[in-house]
Structure formats: C-alpha cells, structure tokens
PLY file of the C-alpha trace (Angstrom):
ply
format ascii 1.0
element vertex 108
property float x
property float y
property float z
element edge 107
property int vertex1
property int vertex2
end_header
-27.41 10.42 -6.23
-28.48 12.85 -3.50
-28.50 10.07 -0.94
-24.86 9.23 -1.69
-23.92 12.89 -1.64
-25.74 13.35 1.67
-23.87 10.38 3.15
-20.56 11.83 2.00
-21.21 15.25 3.46
-22.52 13.72 6.69
-19.33 11.67 6.96
-17.07 14.65 6.29
-18.97 16.92 8.70
-17.42 15.24 11.75
-13.93 16.24 12.95
-13.17 12.75 14.35
-14.07 11.22 10.97
-11.86 13.71 9.13
-9.05 12.82 11.55
-9.60 9.12 10.85
-9.34 9.80 7.12
-6.12 11.76 7.66
-4.64 8.89 9.65
-5.63 6.43 6.94
-4.16 8.59 4.18
-0.95 6.53 3.93
-1.42 3.43 6.07
-4.08 0.88 6.98
-5.02 0.75 10.65
-7.29 -1.25 12.93
-10.09 0.17 15.03
-7.93 -0.19 18.14
-5.00 1.63 16.57
-7.24 4.47 15.43
-8.94 4.71 18.83
-5.57 4.90 20.57
-4.23 7.61 18.25
-7.40 9.69 18.55
-7.87 9.08 22.28
-11.50 8.01 21.84
-13.17 4.73 22.72
-13.09 1.77 20.36
-16.93 1.69 20.12
-16.99 5.40 19.16
-14.26 4.76 16.60
-16.25 1.83 15.19
-19.32 4.03 14.79
-17.28 6.67 12.94
-15.74 3.99 10.71
-19.20 2.62 9.94
-20.36 6.05 8.74
-17.21 6.46 6.63
-17.59 2.99 5.14
-21.30 3.53 4.43
-20.36 6.71 2.57
-17.79 4.80 0.52
-14.84 6.73 1.89
-13.08 3.80 3.61
-12.94 0.04 3.10
-12.41 -2.74 5.59
-10.77 -6.13 5.37
-10.88 -8.80 8.08
-7.61 -10.61 8.70
-7.88 -13.09 11.54
-9.32 -11.32 14.55
-8.51 -7.83 13.26
-10.32 -5.59 10.79
-8.03 -3.27 8.85
-9.34 -0.02 7.38
-8.00 1.80 4.34
-8.93 5.02 2.63
-10.73 4.61 -0.70
-8.48 6.64 -2.96
-10.86 6.39 -5.94
-13.52 8.51 -4.30
-13.82 12.12 -5.43
-14.74 13.04 -1.85
-11.54 11.38 -0.66
-9.48 13.38 -3.13
-11.23 16.60 -2.13
-10.79 15.88 1.57
-7.11 15.18 0.89
-6.84 18.68 -0.52
-8.72 20.08 2.49
-6.34 18.25 4.86
-3.50 20.34 3.51
-5.33 23.43 4.76
-6.71 21.95 7.99
-4.44 22.51 11.01
-5.82 19.44 12.82
-5.22 17.07 9.89
-1.68 18.05 8.87
0.05 16.43 11.88
-2.09 13.31 11.48
-1.12 12.98 7.81
2.56 13.24 8.82
1.96 10.53 11.43
0.29 8.37 8.81
3.31 8.71 6.50
5.67 7.83 9.37
3.61 4.75 10.25
3.61 3.65 6.61
7.42 3.94 6.48
7.77 1.90 9.69
5.50 -0.87 8.41
7.13 -1.13 4.99
9.09 -4.39 4.72
12.81 -3.79 4.34
0 1
1 2
2 3
3 4
4 5
5 6
6 7
7 8
8 9
9 10
10 11
11 12
12 13
13 14
14 15
15 16
16 17
17 18
18 19
19 20
20 21
21 22
22 23
23 24
24 25
25 26
26 27
27 28
28 29
29 30
30 31
31 32
32 33
33 34
34 35
35 36
36 37
37 38
38 39
39 40
40 41
41 42
42 43
43 44
44 45
45 46
46 47
47 48
48 49
49 50
50 51
51 52
52 53
53 54
54 55
55 56
56 57
57 58
58 59
59 60
60 61
61 62
62 63
63 64
64 65
65 66
66 67
67 68
68 69
69 70
70 71
71 72
72 73
73 74
74 75
75 76
76 77
77 78
78 79
79 80
80 81
81 82
82 83
83 84
84 85
85 86
86 87
87 88
88 89
89 90
90 91
91 92
92 93
93 94
94 95
95 96
96 97
97 98
98 99
99 100
100 101
101 102
102 103
103 104
104 105
105 106
106 107
C-alpha cells in the first residue's frame, strides 16, 4: 500500500505532471500534443507520462503509430487532484483548454 501511495505522491509532486493531468481532464492527447501544449520536449513528456502511468493516474492506448493518454477517473488521487486543480492557478487555464479541445474533437 505504501509503495502505491508513494508513487502517487511522487507523481503529483511535479508541476509538469499536474499540468499533464489538467490537460487530460477532458480529452485524450498524444505525447506530441502534450509536449507542444506544455512547451517541453517529447522525451521529457514521455518520462512524465511514464511516472503518471506507473502511479495509475493515466492510461495509454496505442492506435497505429500514436499512443493516446487518458486520465484514470476511477483513481482517488485523480479525483483529489481534480479538486486541487480548481484551486491551482496554473491548472485552471489548462482545464479550460482541455474542455475546449474535447468540444472540438466531438463528432457532430
């Protein structure tokens, strides 16, 4: 149990990882899309996603040559971080962007 808890807190301790979670709050994105939105390299984004996935906070699915990441909504840590995002000035604009992206991608 402590190991899982440690992984969760380690994952949430990083601002870039919290930003990734905020961006994934309403839409699935690829590593490249996340890297572009966060203005960090794709390898750095991949490392952050690996930590988040190892902690059980995000899931990945390969489709062709792309890997899509989604937030694991079942996780208590995800629900708690969602609450924290409402209070975090860095996450609020990213959550709004995530909602806008989700609306754009929705089939009409």
